[in-house]
C-alpha positions in Angstrom: 38.4 39.9 -51.0 34.7 38.5 -51.0 31.6 40.1 -49.5 32.3 39.0 -45.9 36.0 40.1 -45.5 35.1 43.6 -47.5 31.9 44.6 -45.2 34.3 43.4 -42.0 35.8 46.4 -42.4 34.0 49.1 -41.8 32.5 47.0 -39.4 35.6 46.4 -37.5 36.3 50.6 -37.4 32.8 51.4 -35.8 33.3 48.7 -33.2 36.7 49.6 -32.4 35.9 53.3 -32.1 33.2 52.3 -30.0 35.3 50.5 -27.7 37.7 53.1 -27.8 34.9 55.3 -25.4 35.8 52.8 -22.1 39.7 52.1 -23.3 40.1 55.8 -22.8 38.2 56.3 -19.7 39.0 53.2 -17.8 38.4 54.5 -14.5 35.0 56.4 -15.3 33.9 52.9 -17.1 34.6 50.9 -13.8 33.1 53.3 -11.2 30.0 53.4 -13.9 29.8 49.9 -13.8 30.2 49.4 -10.2 27.2 51.4 -9.5 25.3 50.0 -11.8 25.9 46.2 -10.4 24.9 47.5 -6.7 21.6 49.7 -8.2 20.4 46.1 -10.0 21.6 43.9 -7.4 20.2 45.7 -4.4 16.9 44.0 -3.8 18.2 40.4 -4.5 18.8 38.3 -1.2 22.5 38.9 -1.5 21.8 43.0 -2.1 19.6 42.7 1.1 21.9 40.6 3.1 24.9 43.0 2.6 23.0 46.3 2.9 23.2 47.1 -0.9 20.6 50.2 -0.2 23.3 51.6 2.1 26.4 51.4 -0.5 27.4 54.7 -1.7 30.8 53.9 -2.5 33.2 51.4 -3.4 34.8 51.3 0.2 31.4 51.1 1.6 31.1 47.8 -0.7 34.4 46.3 0.3 33.7 46.4 4.2 30.3 45.0 3.3 30.9 41.8 1.0 34.2 39.8 1.8 36.6 38.2 -0.8 35.5 34.6 -1.5 35.7 31.6 -3.2 32.9 29.7 -4.9 32.1 27.9 -1.6 31.4 31.5 -0.3 28.8 31.7 -2.4 27.5 28.1 -2.7 24.5 28.5 -0.2 22.9 31.6 -2.8 23.6 29.1 -5.5 22.3 26.1 -3.8 19.5 28.0 -4.2 19.3 29.3 -7.5 20.1 25.5 -8.4 16.8 25.0 -6.7 14.9 27.1 -8.8 14.9 30.4 -6.4 14.8 33.6 -8.2 16.2 37.4 -7.3 18.8 35.4 -5.2 22.6 37.0 -6.3 20.9 38.5 -9.3 17.5 39.8 -10.5 15.0 37.2 -11.8 16.9 33.8 -12.7 20.1 32.6 -14.5 19.8 31.9 -18.3 22.6 28.8 -18.1 24.2 27.4 -15.9 28.3 26.6 -16.9 29.0 23.4 -15.3 32.6 23.0 -14.3 34.5 20.6 -11.9 35.5 21.3 -8.7 38.2 20.0 -6.3 36.2 20.9 -3.1 33.1 21.7 -4.1 32.5 18.7 -6.5 30.4 20.4 -9.6 30.5 24.0 -10.1 27.3 26.2 -11.6 28.4 29.2 -12.1 25.2 31.3 -13.2 25.3 33.1 -16.8 22.8 35.4 -16.7 20.3 37.3 -19.9 22.8 40.3 -19.1 26.2 38.6 -19.3 25.6 36.3 -22.0 25.9 39.0 -24.8 29.2 39.9 -23.3 30.8 36.6 -23.8 29.9 36.5 -27.3 30.7 40.0 -28.4 34.4 39.9 -26.6 34.9 36.9 -28.9 33.6 38.8 -32.0 35.4 42.1 -30.8 38.8 40.6 -30.6 38.5 39.3 -34.6 37.7 43.1 -35.2 39.9 44.8 -33.5 42.5 42.7 -35.2 41.1 43.4 -38.7 40.8 47.1 -37.9 44.7 46.8 -37.0 46.2 44.9 -39.3 43.4 44.9 -42.4 43.9 41.0 -42.9 40.1 39.9 -43.1 40.3 36.8 -45.8 39.8 34.1 -42.7 36.3 35.6 -42.7 35.4 34.0 -46.2 37.0 30.3 -45.4 36.0 27.9 -42.9 36.8 28.3 -39.2 37.0 26.0 -36.3 37.1 26.0 -32.7 37.8 23.1 -30.9 35.2 23.3 -27.9 33.0 21.1 -25.6 30.0 20.0 -26.1 27.1 22.4 -27.3 24.2 19.7 -25.5 23.2 20.8 -22.8 20.9 19.1 -19.9 18.4 20.9 -17.7 17.4 21.8 -14.3 14.8 23.1 -12.5 14.0 24.8 -16.0 17.6 26.0 -16.5 20.3 24.7 -19.1 23.5 23.7 -18.4 26.3 23.5 -20.2 30.0 24.3 -20.7 30.9 27.6 -21.5 32.2 27.0 -24.8 29.2 24.7 -25.9 27.0 27.5 -24.2 28.5 30.0 -26.8 28.4 27.6 -29.5 24.5 28.6 -29.7 25.4 32.3 -30.3 27.3 31.9 -33.7 25.8 35.1 -35.5 23.8 33.8 -38.5 26.1 35.4 -41.5 29.1 33.0 -40.2 27.5 29.5 -39.9 27.8 28.6 -43.2 31.6 29.0 -42.5 31.4 27.3 -38.8 33.2 24.0 -38.5 32.2 21.3 -36.9 28.9 20.0 -37.9 26.7 20.0 -34.4 26.6 16.0 -35.1 30.3 15.8 -34.6 30.4 18.6 -32.2 28.3 16.7 -29.8 30.8 13.9 -29.7 31.4 13.6 -25.8 34.8 11.4 -25.8 37.6 13.9 -26.9 39.7 11.2 -29.0 36.6 10.3 -31.0 35.8 13.8 -31.6 39.2 14.6 -33.0 39.0 12.2 -35.2 35.7 13.1 -36.3 36.7 16.6 -36.9 39.9 15.6 -38.5 37.9 13.9 -41.2 35.4 16.2 -41.4 38.0 19.0 -42.3 40.8 17.7 -44.0 39.3 18.4 -47.1 38.1 21.9 -46.0 39.2 25.4 -47.0 40.4 25.9 -43.6 41.5 29.8 -42.4 40.8 30.3 -38.8 41.7 27.6 -36.0 41.1 28.4 -32.0 40.8 26.2 -28.8 43.4 25.4 -26.4 46.9 25.2 -27.7 47.5 21.1 -26.2 44.1 19.8 -27.6 44.8 21.9 -31.0 48.4 20.2 -31.5 46.5 16.9 -31.0 44.2 17.9 -33.8 47.3 18.8 -36.3 49.1 15.4 -35.3 45.9 13.8 -36.1 45.3 15.4 -39.3 48.5 15.2 -40.9 48.2 11.0 -39.9 45.4 11.2 -41.6 46.5 12.9 -44.5 49.8 11.7 -45.4 50.7 15.2 -45.2 54.2 16.6 -43.5 53.1 20.1 -42.6 49.5 21.6 -42.2 50.8 24.5 -44.5 50.4 21.6 -47.5 46.9 20.7 -46.4 45.4 24.0 -45.0 47.2 26.4 -47.0 44.9 29.6 -46.3 45.1 29.0 -42.9 46.3 32.2 -41.6 45.0 32.9 -37.7 45.2 30.6 -34.5 42.9 31.9 -31.6 43.8 30.7 -28.6 43.4 30.9 -24.5 43.7 28.5 -21.3 47.5 28.4 -21.0 51.1 30.0 -21.8 51.7 29.1 -25.6 55.4 29.8 -25.1 56.2 26.4 -24.3 54.0 25.3 -27.0 55.5 27.4 -29.8 58.3 25.4 -31.3 55.8 22.4 -31.6 53.1 24.6 -33.0 56.0 26.1 -35.3 57.2 22.6 -36.8 53.6 21.4 -37.2 52.2 24.5 -38.9 55.4 25.2 -40.7 54.7 28.8 -41.6 54.1 31.9 -39.7 50.4 32.6 -38.6 48.8 35.2 -36.6 47.4 34.6 -33.4 44.9 35.9 -31.0 45.3 35.3 -27.0 41.8 35.8 -25.6 40.7 35.4 -21.6 37.4 34.3 -21.2 35.9 32.5 -17.9 32.7 31.0 -16.9 32.5 34.1 -14.4 33.1 36.7 -17.5 35.2 37.3 -20.4 38.3 39.4 -18.5 40.6 40.4 -21.6 41.6 39.8 -25.2 44.4 40.7 -27.3 43.4 43.7 -29.2 47.2 44.6 -30.8 49.8 42.7 -32.8 52.2 45.2 -32.0 51.7 46.0 -28.4 52.2 43.5 -25.5 49.5 41.9 -23.2 45.7 41.3 -22.9 43.3 44.3 -23.1 41.3 44.4 -19.9 37.4 44.1 -20.7 36.6 47.4 -18.9 32.6 47.5 -20.5 31.5 43.9 -19.9 29.6 44.1 -16.8 32.2 43.0 -14.8 33.9 45.3 -11.8 37.5 44.3 -11.1 39.7 44.5 -7.6 42.8 43.1 -7.3 44.8 41.7 -4.5 48.6 41.3 -4.4 49.4 38.1 -4.0 52.0 38.7 -1.4 49.1 40.0 0.9 46.5 37.3 -0.3 46.9 35.1 2.5 46.4 38.1 5.2 44.0 39.0 7.4 43.4 41.8 6.1 44.9 42.2 2.3 44.6 45.2 -0.1 41.7 45.3 -2.2 42.5 47.3 -5.0 41.1 49.1 -8.0 42.7 50.4 -11.3 43.8 53.5 -9.8 46.1 51.8 -7.6 47.4 48.9 -10.0 51.4 48.8 -10.5 52.9 47.2 -13.6 54.5 44.4 -12.9 53.3 42.9 -9.3 51.5 39.8 -9.3 47.5 40.6 -8.2 44.6 37.6 -7.3 42.0 39.1 -9.7 38.7 39.6 -7.9 35.1 40.0 -10.0 32.2 41.6 -9.1 29.8 40.3 -12.3 26.6 41.1 -13.5 25.6 37.2 -13.2 25.4 38.0 -9.6 29.2 36.8 -8.4 30.2 39.1 -5.5 33.9 39.4 -4.2 34.3 36.5 -6.6 38.2 34.9 -6.4 38.1 33.2 -9.7 41.8 31.8 -8.9 43.9 33.4 -11.5 46.7 35.6 -10.9 47.7 38.5 -13.4 50.6 41.3 -13.9 49.9 44.2 -15.7 52.5 44.6 -18.8 50.8 48.5 -19.4 48.8 51.0 -17.4 46.6 53.6 -19.7 45.9 51.4 -21.7 45.0 48.6 -19.1 46.4 45.7 -20.2 47.7 42.3 -18.6 48.8 38.9 -18.8 47.8 35.9 -16.9 50.8 34.4 -14.9 49.1 31.5 -13.4 46.7 30.1 -10.3 46.5 31.2 -7.0 46.2 27.5 -5.9 48.7 26.1 -8.4 52.0 26.6 -7.0 55.1 24.7 -5.1 55.9 25.7 -1.8 56.9 23.0 0.2 59.2 25.0 1.9 58.7 28.3 1.8 59.6 29.0 -1.8 56.2 30.0 -3.2 57.2 29.1 -7.1 54.7 30.0 -9.6 53.8 29.2 -13.0 55.1 32.4 -14.5 58.8 31.4 -13.1 58.7 28.4 -14.4 57.7 28.7 -17.4 59.8 31.3 -18.5 62.7 29.2 -17.1 61.5 26.5 -19.4 61.4 29.3 -22.5 64.8 30.2 -21.6 66.4 26.6 -21.6 64.7 26.0 -24.6 65.7 29.3 -26.5 69.6 28.0 -24.9 69.5 24.1 -25.9 67.1 23.7 -28.3 64.4 20.9 -27.9 60.8 21.0 -28.1 58.3 20.3 -25.2 55.3 18.8 -25.2 54.0 19.1 -21.9 55.3 19.5 -18.0 54.8 19.8 -14.4 56.7 20.9 -10.9 56.2 19.0 -8.0 58.1 19.1 -4.7 59.7 15.5 -3.4 60.0 15.9 0.7 60.7 12.3 0.9 63.7 12.5 -0.7 65.5 8.8 -0.2 69.4 9.9 -1.2 69.9 13.3 0.3 68.1 16.4 0.3 64.9 17.0 -0.7 64.2 18.8 -4.0 61.8 19.8 -6.8 60.8 17.2 -9.1 60.5 18.5 -12.8 58.3 16.2 -14.9 59.1 17.1 -18.6 57.4 15.5 -22.3 59.9 16.2 -25.0 58.7 16.3 -28.5 62.5 16.4 -28.8 65.1 16.2 -26.4 67.7 19.3 -26.1 70.8 19.3 -27.4 72.5 18.6 -24.1 70.2 17.6 -21.2 73.0 18.6 -18.3 73.0 22.1 -19.8 69.1 22.0 -20.4 68.9 21.6 -16.7 71.0 24.1 -15.7 69.7 26.7 -17.6 66.4 26.4 -15.8 68.1 25.9 -12.6 70.1 29.6 -12.7 66.8 30.7 -14.0 64.6 29.3 -11.6 67.2 30.7 -9.0 67.7 34.2 -10.7 64.0 34.5 -10.4 62.9 33.3 -7.2 64.9 34.6 -4.3 63.4 32.4 -1.5 64.4 29.7 -3.9 67.9 30.3 -4.2 68.5 31.1 -0.4 67.2 27.3 -0.2 69.8 25.9 -2.6 72.5 28.5 -1.1 71.5 27.1 2.4 71.5 23.4 1.5 67.7 23.2 2.7 67.1 22.3 -1.3 69.2 20.7 -3.3 68.9 21.3 -7.5 65.9 19.5 -9.5 66.0 16.2 -10.8 64.4 15.8 -14.2 61.9 13.0 -15.0 61.2 12.7 -18.5 57.7 11.5 -19.3 56.5 8.7 -22.5 55.0 9.9 -25.4 51.4 10.9 -24.5 52.1 10.8 -20.8 50.2 13.3 -20.0 47.5 13.0 -21.9 47.4 9.7 -21.1 46.9 10.9 -17.6 44.4 13.7 -17.9 42.4 10.9 -19.7 42.9 8.8 -16.7 40.8 11.1 -14.9 38.3 12.0 -17.1 39.8 15.4 -18.2 41.1 14.9 -21.9 40.3 17.6 -24.4 37.7 20.8 -24.0 38.8 23.4 -21.6 40.7 21.3 -19.3 44.4 21.8 -19.0 47.6 20.1 -17.0 48.6 22.1 -13.9 52.1 23.3 -14.2 52.4 23.3 -10.4 51.6 21.3 -7.4 52.2 21.4 -3.8 52.1 17.8 -3.7 52.7 14.7 -5.7 49.2 13.6 -6.5 49.9 14.1 -10.4 53.6 13.1 -10.1 52.5 10.3 -8.1 50.0 9.1 -10.8 52.6 9.6 -13.7 54.7 7.4 -11.9 52.4 4.7 -10.9 50.6 4.5 -14.4 54.3 4.1 -16.0 53.9 6.9 -17.8 57.3 8.2 -17.2 61.2 7.0 -18.5 62.9 5.2 -15.4 66.7 5.5 -16.3 
């Protein structure tokens, strides 16, 4: 065991013990966070506009601050982008995390000097919890890579602007700098395919022990490595590879392809970072779920998905949530986001400790006929079908077909297979059965002959990758939406001849 690996174990013990303070006192920790946020922001423009000086309770806050998306805060953020101070949070942001938005164009998410440490420390804590629980620390002595956006940054009115993954790349601890790959030069390559090629060439002869990133892009990296090396599996190239760190999508649909590419069992850690805050991380290889990050300058609220579109939906705190209910997660942060709907839906898998799983996006659903199908349902149906009938799925997308030319409307599943199932008709029946058992609205529509069973359209090899490239969203933090309530993606796949016509 190397020196870094040996030292990491007592360090992990100290950090985990410290974290136990808020893990075991979650309600008190959140209340302390709430009070601190209000106190620090009461003299800001937002604080004055919303009477923070007279907020004494969470109920006071909820009566004065509405739930809002980026558009609701945009007028304040625009002032900050122009250089104004003390608008949403004291002073100016340390960084702008720039993301793409569908209705607002580019989004500028503030990262403050108070919030940046939580982005960095939580990523570290996830690894330390893993070391403390498993005793496995040898990966610390090898080379590590996180497939991420470019760390190059622009500047806007004196504030640096970049992608979240690129910003945090500047905060790698000094003791890990020699372990980190790729080089800064390669990491700054903007074109994703060129970047993956360069990363593959730079790492192919290294002792890789930890690899991280969004699963579809790590898969692309693995495939490129195998093509370059002539090896059959990643284990033959990186025999010491032992830890996969991931987030951003449900890994289960990719798992069969990953296992085949890697060729051996590799431990994994799931994380839930966002530009708005590091929301949760996997703290155990034994217990399910992601530990909600209750000591990271974020006060959490939760709206039941079933109420989200009501005029006055419930805004719950940790004291009121239940296991197994879908919630829209709402953030109030030490970077100045208030009543902020990040757009994600989650379920609690346990309470005390509060652990969650991500179930989808509130905007990513299919409900052209009132069925409100969500990501969790289609992903579970796909996983069941793969378990039952075999096959390997690269990616998939579900869209409604309202104007059917030959009978009743239906859902259309666009699926890219790495390996087709043993029996495609049984595969489809398994998906349909699982969807109907999960979603009573969908079942009623099929039973009532409002909809007919779904159609499966096969996507050509690399079809989804080519689609994402065509819209400028290949690689980095970008993901193909699993669901849509329109046919924008579906029609693009067809128009670009990225599907098999049978």
